BALOBA-1460 file (C-alpha; in Angstrom, 3 decimals):
// residues 315
<rec num="1" residu="m" x="139.216" y="10.618" z="-84.431"/>
<rec num="2" residu="n" x="141.430" y="11.447" z="-81.448"/>
<rec num="3" residu="i" x="139.696" y="12.933" z="-78.424"/>
<rec num="4" residu="s" x="140.760" y="14.967" z="-75.400"/>
<rec num="5" residu="i" x="138.496" y="14.829" z="-72.358"/>
<rec num="6" residu="i" x="138.836" y="17.885" z="-70.124"/>
<rec num="7" residu="i" x="137.615" y="17.617" z="-66.515"/>
<rec num="8" residu="p" x="138.257" y="20.906" z="-64.666"/>
<rec num="9" residu="n" x="138.620" y="20.491" z="-60.924"/>
<rec num="10" residu="y" x="138.409" y="22.686" z="-57.867"/>
<rec num="11" residu="n" x="138.157" y="20.972" z="-54.463"/>
<rec num="12" residu="g" x="136.482" y="17.984" z="-56.089"/>
<rec num="13" residu="e" x="138.195" y="15.245" z="-54.102"/>
<rec num="14" residu="k" x="135.033" y="13.223" z="-53.388"/>
<rec num="15" residu="i" x="133.291" y="13.634" z="-56.724"/>
<rec num="16" residu="l" x="136.474" y="12.914" z="-58.696"/>
<rec num="17" residu="a" x="136.899" y="9.652" z="-56.798"/>
<rec num="18" residu="k" x="133.244" y="8.858" z="-57.488"/>
<rec num="19" residu="n" x="133.009" y="9.828" z="-61.166"/>
<rec num="20" residu="l" x="136.420" y="9.189" z="-62.766"/>
<rec num="21" residu="p" x="135.809" y="5.398" z="-62.875"/>
<rec num="22" residu="y" x="132.676" y="6.080" z="-64.962"/>
<rec num="23" residu="v" x="134.674" y="8.262" z="-67.365"/>
<rec num="24" residu="l" x="137.292" y="5.545" z="-67.653"/>
<rec num="25" residu="a" x="134.675" y="2.849" z="-68.315"/>
<rec num="26" residu="a" x="133.179" y="4.977" z="-71.096"/>
<rec num="27" residu="v" x="136.452" y="5.767" z="-72.871"/>
<rec num="28" residu="k" x="137.588" y="2.143" z="-72.758"/>
<rec num="29" residu="e" x="134.709" y="1.450" z="-75.141"/>
<rec num="30" residu="y" x="136.182" y="3.821" z="-77.735"/>
<rec num="31" residu="k" x="138.342" y="2.058" z="-80.354"/>
<rec num="32" residu="k" x="138.474" y="4.583" z="-83.222"/>
<rec num="33" residu="g" x="141.307" y="6.841" z="-82.068"/>
<rec num="34" residu="k" x="143.519" y="7.935" z="-79.230"/>
<rec num="35" residu="v" x="142.050" y="9.143" z="-75.948"/>
<rec num="36" residu="e" x="143.565" y="11.479" z="-73.389"/>
<rec num="37" residu="i" x="142.032" y="12.601" z="-70.111"/>
<rec num="38" residu="i" x="143.193" y="16.013" z="-68.897"/>
<rec num="39" residu="i" x="142.357" y="17.279" z="-65.412"/>
<rec num="40" residu="p" x="143.316" y="20.952" z="-64.930"/>
<rec num="41" residu="n" x="143.404" y="21.650" z="-61.213"/>
<rec num="42" residu="d" x="142.658" y="25.029" z="-59.661"/>
<rec num="43" residu="p" x="144.409" y="25.515" z="-56.278"/>
<rec num="44" residu="s" x="142.364" y="22.941" z="-54.367"/>
<rec num="45" residu="t" x="142.721" y="22.740" z="-50.614"/>
<rec num="46" residu="d" x="141.463" y="19.163" z="-50.317"/>
<rec num="47" residu="k" x="143.131" y="15.954" z="-51.536"/>
<rec num="48" residu="s" x="142.232" y="16.492" z="-55.198"/>
<rec num="49" residu="k" x="145.857" y="16.506" z="-56.278"/>
<rec num="50" residu="e" x="146.455" y="13.080" z="-54.755"/>
<rec num="51" residu="i" x="143.283" y="11.681" z="-56.365"/>
<rec num="52" residu="i" x="144.313" y="13.054" z="-59.775"/>
<rec num="53" residu="s" x="147.865" y="11.748" z="-59.441"/>
<rec num="54" residu="a" x="146.646" y="8.260" z="-58.481"/>
<rec num="55" residu="f" x="144.188" y="8.227" z="-61.388"/>
<rec num="56" residu="i" x="146.844" y="9.212" z="-63.927"/>
<rec num="57" residu="h" x="149.195" y="6.572" z="-62.496"/>
<rec num="58" residu="s" x="146.437" y="3.947" z="-62.957"/>
<rec num="59" residu="l" x="146.435" y="4.687" z="-66.701"/>
<rec num="60" residu="k" x="150.119" y="3.806" z="-67.040"/>
<rec num="61" residu="d" x="149.551" y="0.353" z="-68.562"/>
<rec num="62" residu="t" x="146.610" y="1.363" z="-70.747"/>
<rec num="63" residu="k" x="146.389" y="3.126" z="-74.103"/>
<rec num="64" residu="i" x="144.705" y="6.104" z="-72.440"/>
<rec num="65" residu="i" x="146.899" y="9.123" z="-71.765"/>
<rec num="66" residu="g" x="146.452" y="11.024" z="-68.504"/>
<rec num="67" residu="k" x="147.524" y="14.640" z="-68.021"/>
<rec num="68" residu="t" x="147.101" y="17.299" z="-65.388"/>
<rec num="69" residu="v" x="148.122" y="20.912" z="-64.963"/>
<rec num="70" residu="d" x="148.003" y="23.013" z="-61.787"/>
<rec num="71" residu="n" x="147.153" y="26.648" z="-61.379"/>
<rec num="72" residu="q" x="150.402" y="27.893" z="-59.852"/>
<rec num="73" residu="k" x="148.704" y="30.822" z="-58.149"/>
<rec num="74" residu="k" x="147.012" y="30.413" z="-54.791"/>
<rec num="75" residu="e" x="143.691" y="32.016" z="-55.737"/>
<rec num="76" residu="q" x="141.009" y="30.239" z="-57.784"/>
<rec num="77" residu="s" x="141.252" y="31.278" z="-61.441"/>
<rec num="78" residu="g" x="137.657" y="30.422" z="-62.413"/>
<rec num="79" residu="f" x="135.969" y="27.929" z="-64.726"/>
<rec num="80" residu="s" x="136.912" y="29.483" z="-68.085"/>
<rec num="81" residu="k" x="140.582" y="29.899" z="-67.290"/>
<rec num="82" residu="n" x="140.832" y="26.428" z="-65.773"/>
<rec num="83" residu="v" x="139.220" y="24.813" z="-68.826"/>
<rec num="84" residu="n" x="141.406" y="26.814" z="-71.217"/>
<rec num="85" residu="r" x="144.437" y="25.691" z="-69.210"/>
<rec num="86" residu="g" x="143.415" y="22.093" z="-69.826"/>
<rec num="87" residu="v" x="142.698" y="22.686" z="-73.518"/>
<rec num="88" residu="s" x="146.233" y="24.076" z="-73.947"/>
<rec num="89" residu="l" x="147.513" y="20.531" z="-73.284"/>
<rec num="90" residu="a" x="145.041" y="18.854" z="-75.635"/>
<rec num="91" residu="s" x="146.151" y="17.068" z="-78.807"/>
<rec num="92" residu="g" x="142.781" y="15.619" z="-79.840"/>
<rec num="93" residu="e" x="140.695" y="16.759" z="-82.787"/>
<rec num="94" residu="i" x="137.667" y="16.797" z="-80.485"/>
<rec num="95" residu="l" x="137.466" y="18.277" z="-76.993"/>
<rec num="96" residu="i" x="134.973" y="16.725" z="-74.599"/>
<rec num="97" residu="l" x="134.235" y="18.871" z="-71.552"/>
<rec num="98" residu="l" x="132.870" y="17.116" z="-68.491"/>
<rec num="99" residu="n" x="132.260" y="18.724" z="-65.124"/>
<rec num="100" residu="s" x="133.695" y="16.793" z="-62.206"/>
<rec num="101" residu="d" x="130.129" y="16.210" z="-60.933"/>
<rec num="102" residu="v" x="129.185" y="14.503" z="-64.216"/>
<rec num="103" residu="r" x="129.386" y="10.800" z="-64.925"/>
<rec num="104" residu="p" x="128.762" y="9.571" z="-68.474"/>
<rec num="105" residu="h" x="126.810" y="6.499" z="-69.500"/>
<rec num="106" residu="k" x="129.108" y="3.784" z="-70.793"/>
<rec num="107" residu="n" x="128.104" y="4.210" z="-74.459"/>
<rec num="108" residu="f" x="127.873" y="8.018" z="-74.609"/>
<rec num="109" residu="l" x="130.842" y="8.599" z="-76.947"/>
<rec num="110" residu="e" x="129.723" y="7.004" z="-80.228"/>
<rec num="111" residu="p" x="126.536" y="9.052" z="-80.785"/>
<rec num="112" residu="l" x="128.311" y="12.206" z="-79.597"/>
<rec num="113" residu="l" x="131.188" y="11.874" z="-82.065"/>
<rec num="114" residu="s" x="129.091" y="10.699" z="-85.026"/>
<rec num="115" residu="h" x="128.233" y="14.298" z="-86.008"/>
<rec num="116" residu="f" x="131.734" y="15.670" z="-86.449"/>
<rec num="117" residu="n" x="132.257" y="14.566" z="-90.054"/>
<rec num="118" residu="d" x="130.198" y="17.641" z="-90.927"/>
<rec num="119" residu="e" x="132.763" y="20.461" z="-91.214"/>
<rec num="120" residu="s" x="130.196" y="23.104" z="-90.256"/>
<rec num="121" residu="i" x="129.451" y="21.570" z="-86.845"/>
<rec num="122" residu="f" x="131.328" y="23.129" z="-83.957"/>
<rec num="123" residu="a" x="129.814" y="21.412" z="-80.940"/>
<rec num="124" residu="v" x="127.465" y="18.627" z="-79.856"/>
<rec num="125" residu="g" x="125.628" y="18.606" z="-76.530"/>
<rec num="126" residu="c" x="124.711" y="15.646" z="-74.354"/>
<rec num="127" residu="m" x="121.436" y="14.668" z="-72.762"/>
<rec num="128" residu="d" x="121.689" y="15.570" z="-69.078"/>
<rec num="129" residu="e" x="120.041" y="13.340" z="-66.507"/>
<rec num="130" residu="s" x="120.048" y="16.191" z="-64.042"/>
<rec num="131" residu="i" x="119.782" y="15.193" z="-60.372"/>
<rec num="132" residu="e" x="118.316" y="18.149" z="-58.491"/>
<rec num="133" residu="g" x="117.405" y="17.253" z="-54.924"/>
<rec num="134" residu="t" x="115.138" y="14.218" z="-55.186"/>
<rec num="135" residu="e" x="114.189" y="14.915" z="-58.804"/>
<rec num="136" residu="k" x="115.713" y="13.546" z="-61.999"/>
<rec num="137" residu="i" x="115.117" y="15.943" z="-64.902"/>
<rec num="138" residu="l" x="116.155" y="15.411" z="-68.515"/>
<rec num="139" residu="r" x="117.910" y="18.490" z="-69.882"/>
<rec num="140" residu="g" x="119.814" y="19.094" z="-73.072"/>
<rec num="141" residu="c" x="118.538" y="20.980" z="-76.084"/>
<rec num="142" residu="g" x="118.281" y="24.717" z="-75.449"/>
<rec num="143" residu="k" x="116.519" y="27.638" z="-77.083"/>
<rec num="144" residu="g" x="117.313" y="31.336" z="-76.868"/>
<rec num="145" residu="y" x="115.191" y="34.416" z="-77.396"/>
<rec num="146" residu="w" x="115.188" y="38.180" z="-76.903"/>
<rec num="147" residu="h" x="112.981" y="39.493" z="-74.107"/>
<rec num="148" residu="q" x="112.830" y="42.974" z="-72.583"/>
<rec num="149" residu="g" x="116.348" y="43.887" z="-73.637"/>
<rec num="150" residu="f" x="118.138" y="40.657" z="-72.778"/>
<rec num="151" residu="i" x="118.953" y="37.290" z="-74.282"/>
<rec num="152" residu="l" x="117.173" y="34.620" z="-72.267"/>
<rec num="153" residu="h" x="117.574" y="30.869" z="-72.576"/>
<rec num="154" residu="s" x="115.384" y="27.943" z="-71.642"/>
<rec num="155" residu="e" x="114.947" y="24.231" z="-72.206"/>
<rec num="156" residu="g" x="114.032" y="23.207" z="-75.734"/>
<rec num="157" residu="d" x="112.377" y="20.192" z="-77.336"/>
<rec num="158" residu="l" x="114.383" y="17.084" z="-76.450"/>
<rec num="159" residu="n" x="113.622" y="15.688" z="-79.917"/>
<rec num="160" residu="s" x="115.159" y="18.707" z="-81.651"/>
<rec num="161" residu="k" x="118.592" y="18.529" z="-83.269"/>
<rec num="162" residu="n" x="119.392" y="22.238" z="-83.136"/>
<rec num="163" residu="t" x="120.402" y="23.788" z="-79.834"/>
<rec num="164" residu="f" x="121.120" y="27.371" z="-78.797"/>
<rec num="165" residu="w" x="124.097" y="26.360" z="-76.656"/>
<rec num="166" residu="v" x="126.246" y="23.362" z="-75.770"/>
<rec num="167" residu="s" x="127.062" y="23.010" z="-72.093"/>
<rec num="168" residu="g" x="130.649" y="23.395" z="-70.950"/>
<rec num="169" residu="g" x="129.881" y="20.656" z="-68.424"/>
<rec num="170" residu="s" x="128.807" y="17.950" z="-70.865"/>
<rec num="171" residu="g" x="129.596" y="18.640" z="-74.495"/>
<rec num="172" residu="a" x="131.992" y="17.960" z="-77.355"/>
<rec num="173" residu="f" x="133.744" y="20.697" z="-79.346"/>
<rec num="174" residu="k" x="135.854" y="20.700" z="-82.501"/>
<rec num="175" residu="t" x="139.328" y="21.797" z="-81.419"/>
<rec num="176" residu="r" x="140.160" y="23.670" z="-84.614"/>
<rec num="177" residu="i" x="137.080" y="25.892" z="-84.334"/>
<rec num="178" residu="w" x="137.493" y="26.254" z="-80.561"/>
<rec num="179" residu="n" x="140.942" y="27.734" z="-81.152"/>
<rec num="180" residu="k" x="139.650" y="29.982" z="-83.932"/>
<rec num="181" residu="l" x="136.918" y="31.358" z="-81.644"/>
<rec num="182" residu="g" x="139.382" y="31.822" z="-78.790"/>
<rec num="183" residu="g" x="137.893" y="29.289" z="-76.371"/>
<rec num="184" residu="l" x="136.022" y="30.281" z="-73.229"/>
<rec num="185" residu="d" x="136.167" y="33.976" z="-72.369"/>
<rec num="186" residu="i" x="137.652" y="34.584" z="-68.911"/>
<rec num="187" residu="l" x="135.541" y="37.751" z="-68.767"/>
<rec num="188" residu="f" x="132.775" y="35.506" z="-67.376"/>
<rec num="189" residu="n" x="134.863" y="34.094" z="-64.509"/>
<rec num="190" residu="p" x="134.299" y="32.629" z="-62.018"/>
<rec num="191" residu="f" x="131.339" y="30.812" z="-63.659"/>
<rec num="192" residu="y" x="128.115" y="30.818" z="-65.727"/>
<rec num="193" residu="w" x="127.265" y="32.120" z="-69.197"/>
<rec num="194" residu="e" x="130.749" y="31.334" z="-70.580"/>
<rec num="195" residu="d" x="129.469" y="28.315" z="-72.548"/>
<rec num="196" residu="i" x="126.430" y="30.225" z="-73.836"/>
<rec num="197" residu="d" x="128.780" y="33.024" z="-74.904"/>
<rec num="198" residu="l" x="131.042" y="30.578" z="-76.787"/>
<rec num="199" residu="s" x="128.048" y="28.880" z="-78.405"/>
<rec num="200" residu="y" x="126.534" y="32.188" z="-79.506"/>
<rec num="201" residu="r" x="129.840" y="33.339" z="-80.975"/>
<rec num="202" residu="a" x="129.997" y="30.087" z="-82.923"/>
<rec num="203" residu="l" x="126.454" y="30.543" z="-84.258"/>
<rec num="204" residu="k" x="127.162" y="34.147" z="-85.297"/>
<rec num="205" residu="s" x="130.353" y="32.932" z="-86.995"/>
<rec num="206" residu="g" x="128.352" y="30.537" z="-89.181"/>
<rec num="207" residu="y" x="128.848" y="27.229" z="-87.349"/>
<rec num="208" residu="k" x="126.225" y="24.734" z="-86.158"/>
<rec num="209" residu="l" x="125.422" y="23.334" z="-82.733"/>
<rec num="210" residu="i" x="123.755" y="19.939" z="-82.359"/>
<rec num="211" residu="f" x="121.962" y="18.200" z="-79.493"/>
<rec num="212" residu="e" x="122.412" y="14.420" z="-79.259"/>
<rec num="213" residu="k" x="119.787" y="12.828" z="-77.023"/>
<rec num="214" residu="n" x="121.435" y="9.383" z="-77.173"/>
<rec num="215" residu="s" x="124.633" y="10.634" z="-75.562"/>
<rec num="216" residu="i" x="123.632" y="10.612" z="-71.896"/>
<rec num="217" residu="v" x="125.382" y="11.839" z="-68.760"/>
<rec num="218" residu="i" x="124.243" y="11.985" z="-65.140"/>
<rec num="219" residu="h" x="124.774" y="15.394" z="-63.571"/>
<rec num="220" residu="e" x="124.494" y="15.703" z="-59.779"/>
<rec num="221" residu="h" x="124.379" y="19.475" z="-59.375"/>
<rec num="222" residu="e" x="124.375" y="19.541" z="-55.581"/>
<rec num="223" residu="e" x="127.821" y="17.940" z="-55.538"/>
<rec num="224" residu="g" x="129.516" y="20.572" z="-57.724"/>
<rec num="225" residu="a" x="131.942" y="23.254" z="-56.601"/>
<rec num="226" residu="i" x="129.622" y="26.207" z="-57.270"/>
<rec num="227" residu="k" x="126.683" y="25.296" z="-55.033"/>
<rec num="228" residu="s" x="128.916" y="23.846" z="-52.359"/>
<rec num="229" residu="k" x="131.313" y="26.840" z="-52.185"/>
<rec num="230" residu="f" x="129.221" y="29.926" z="-53.039"/>
<rec num="231" residu="k" x="126.170" y="31.459" z="-51.365"/>
<rec num="232" residu="p" x="123.004" y="31.729" z="-53.512"/>
<rec num="233" residu="k" x="123.059" y="35.555" z="-53.488"/>
<rec num="234" residu="n" x="126.651" y="35.641" z="-54.703"/>
<rec num="235" residu="i" x="125.823" y="33.169" z="-57.466"/>
<rec num="236" residu="q" x="122.826" y="35.240" z="-58.602"/>
<rec num="237" residu="k" x="124.887" y="38.453" z="-58.541"/>
<rec num="238" residu="i" x="127.414" y="36.876" z="-60.917"/>
<rec num="239" residu="v" x="124.608" y="35.596" z="-63.156"/>
<rec num="240" residu="y" x="123.140" y="39.121" z="-63.453"/>
<rec num="241" residu="r" x="126.574" y="40.611" z="-64.140"/>
<rec num="242" residu="n" x="127.273" y="38.054" z="-66.846"/>
<rec num="243" residu="q" x="123.904" y="38.654" z="-68.529"/>
<rec num="244" residu="f" x="124.961" y="42.276" z="-69.007"/>
<rec num="245" residu="f" x="128.384" y="41.134" z="-70.218"/>
<rec num="246" residu="f" x="126.759" y="38.857" z="-72.796"/>
<rec num="247" residu="v" x="124.614" y="41.603" z="-74.334"/>
<rec num="248" residu="w" x="127.295" y="44.296" z="-74.293"/>
<rec num="249" residu="k" x="129.850" y="41.936" z="-75.812"/>
<rec num="250" residu="n" x="127.880" y="40.001" z="-78.448"/>
<rec num="251" residu="i" x="124.825" y="41.940" z="-79.623"/>
<rec num="252" residu="t" x="125.578" y="43.992" z="-82.724"/>
<rec num="253" residu="d" x="122.064" y="44.558" z="-84.095"/>
<rec num="254" residu="r" x="121.253" y="48.241" z="-83.576"/>
<rec num="255" residu="n" x="117.567" y="47.650" z="-82.885"/>
<rec num="256" residu="l" x="118.329" y="45.044" z="-80.238"/>
<rec num="257" residu="l" x="120.922" y="47.289" z="-78.584"/>
<rec num="258" residu="f" x="118.411" y="50.150" z="-78.592"/>
<rec num="259" residu="s" x="115.882" y="47.787" z="-77.001"/>
<rec num="260" residu="h" x="118.395" y="46.824" z="-74.312"/>
<rec num="261" residu="f" x="119.109" y="50.397" z="-73.268"/>
<rec num="262" residu="l" x="115.434" y="51.347" z="-73.570"/>
<rec num="263" residu="w" x="114.454" y="48.612" z="-71.108"/>
<rec num="264" residu="l" x="117.375" y="49.277" z="-68.745"/>
<rec num="265" residu="p" x="115.729" y="52.077" z="-66.667"/>
<rec num="266" residu="y" x="112.656" y="49.855" z="-66.235"/>
<rec num="267" residu="h" x="114.755" y="46.963" z="-64.914"/>
<rec num="268" residu="i" x="116.689" y="49.242" z="-62.551"/>
<rec num="269" residu="l" x="113.538" y="50.905" z="-61.222"/>
<rec num="270" residu="t" x="111.845" y="47.530" z="-60.785"/>
<rec num="271" residu="a" x="114.880" y="46.244" z="-58.864"/>
<rec num="272" residu="v" x="114.791" y="49.313" z="-56.575"/>
<rec num="273" residu="l" x="111.052" y="48.914" z="-55.884"/>
<rec num="274" residu="r" x="111.486" y="45.205" z="-55.152"/>
<rec num="275" residu="k" x="114.636" y="45.868" z="-53.149"/>
<rec num="276" residu="d" x="116.454" y="43.485" z="-55.433"/>
<rec num="277" residu="w" x="119.881" y="44.747" z="-54.440"/>
<rec num="278" residu="v" x="121.542" y="41.682" z="-55.975"/>
<rec num="279" residu="f" x="120.428" y="42.770" z="-59.480"/>
<rec num="280" residu="l" x="121.748" y="46.282" z="-58.886"/>
<rec num="281" residu="q" x="125.056" y="44.903" z="-57.590"/>
<rec num="282" residu="g" x="125.342" y="42.739" z="-60.699"/>
<rec num="283" residu="f" x="124.717" y="45.770" z="-62.921"/>
<rec num="284" residu="l" x="127.345" y="47.845" z="-61.091"/>
<rec num="285" residu="l" x="129.873" y="45.012" z="-61.286"/>
<rec num="286" residu="a" x="129.282" y="44.880" z="-65.041"/>
<rec num="287" residu="l" x="129.735" y="48.649" z="-65.387"/>
<rec num="288" residu="l" x="133.054" y="48.468" z="-63.564"/>
<rec num="289" residu="q" x="134.305" y="46.015" z="-66.202"/>
<rec num="290" residu="i" x="133.044" y="47.952" z="-69.245"/>
<rec num="291" residu="n" x="136.533" y="48.475" z="-70.687"/>
<rec num="292" residu="r" x="137.222" y="44.727" z="-70.624"/>
<rec num="293" residu="v" x="133.847" y="44.067" z="-72.263"/>
<rec num="294" residu="q" x="134.601" y="46.533" z="-75.061"/>
<rec num="295" residu="l" x="137.965" y="44.913" z="-75.722"/>
<rec num="296" residu="s" x="136.357" y="41.477" z="-75.881"/>
<rec num="297" residu="r" x="133.608" y="42.838" z="-78.164"/>
<rec num="298" residu="y" x="136.189" y="44.266" z="-80.552"/>
<rec num="299" residu="k" x="137.935" y="40.887" z="-80.848"/>
<rec num="300" residu="v" x="134.847" y="38.762" z="-81.503"/>
<rec num="301" residu="k" x="133.096" y="41.101" z="-83.973"/>
<rec num="302" residu="k" x="135.723" y="40.308" z="-86.613"/>
<rec num="303" residu="l" x="134.563" y="36.664" z="-86.759"/>
<rec num="304" residu="f" x="130.818" y="37.280" z="-87.069"/>
<rec num="305" residu="t" x="129.196" y="36.410" z="-90.410"/>
<rec num="306" residu="k" x="125.555" y="36.363" z="-89.255"/>
<rec num="307" residu="t" x="123.339" y="38.955" z="-87.591"/>
<rec num="308" residu="d" x="121.718" y="38.484" z="-84.203"/>
<rec num="309" residu="k" x="118.283" y="38.267" z="-85.826"/>
<rec num="310" residu="e" x="119.458" y="35.527" z="-88.204"/>
<rec num="311" residu="v" x="120.659" y="33.473" z="-85.264"/>
<rec num="312" residu="l" x="117.670" y="34.104" z="-82.990"/>
<rec num="313" residu="r" x="115.233" y="33.362" z="-85.828"/>
<rec num="314" residu="i" x="116.381" y="29.713" z="-85.760"/>
<rec num="315" residu="f" x="115.263" y="29.295" z="-82.164"/>
């Protein structure tokens, strides 16, 4: 089984230098197919390009293939577009997405890949040893549910096999199905909810998502590009906007859509009373993109074979 590891980068000079050796150590353990490491690079202003070039050069005398691709434009294109840019170079049957602030345990590949003989499985998620401040929290399996007009997601049972989503920062995806589903939707740029959107589309299209607790990665969130480059209010505004995008794009059940619009005045009024201007800004940003959402909705509906209630019932 040939694999393509995609590590999207934006101004990740220090964390690339720190974590790429761990990726290399892990893939050297894999003997059952070809391995390529692809690092798509958004227009970084640090020394990322030099770090990537040196890393690829270090692979010259190994069996591991190194590739990179630059965003030729000066502005940041966002997570989805950067990942998709990397996937366009991939030749592996399995895509493994790793954030630049993630370092895998040495033996994480075998349990992760063991599930892909099942044709119905689209993606497998890793166990995250999430470093948040001074805490280490195990995260991985997720559950999703409908609440007051929105899809919400939370941590699930770490002993469960089923998961509501597979993280775009530490997960494996079957390339054939990825291409069929259209990959990550750039509607959600610059970040957040794009992997939940892809996972939900896969579930509604009849595919399975699996959580593998024995495939472990360490994820140091404070080192990533989002928290280091964006203010908390701007991050939350994008999260709110993308929650609206998710519902307007993916929910096709009439009762759930009615519920969403029934609850909407309540959420807006509550935001006004609490002076939660960030929520209102997120809503307005979503409204301004309604034509793009409708176009995206039209494309994905053709692939759906399950209802929203059938999917949500599982979780």
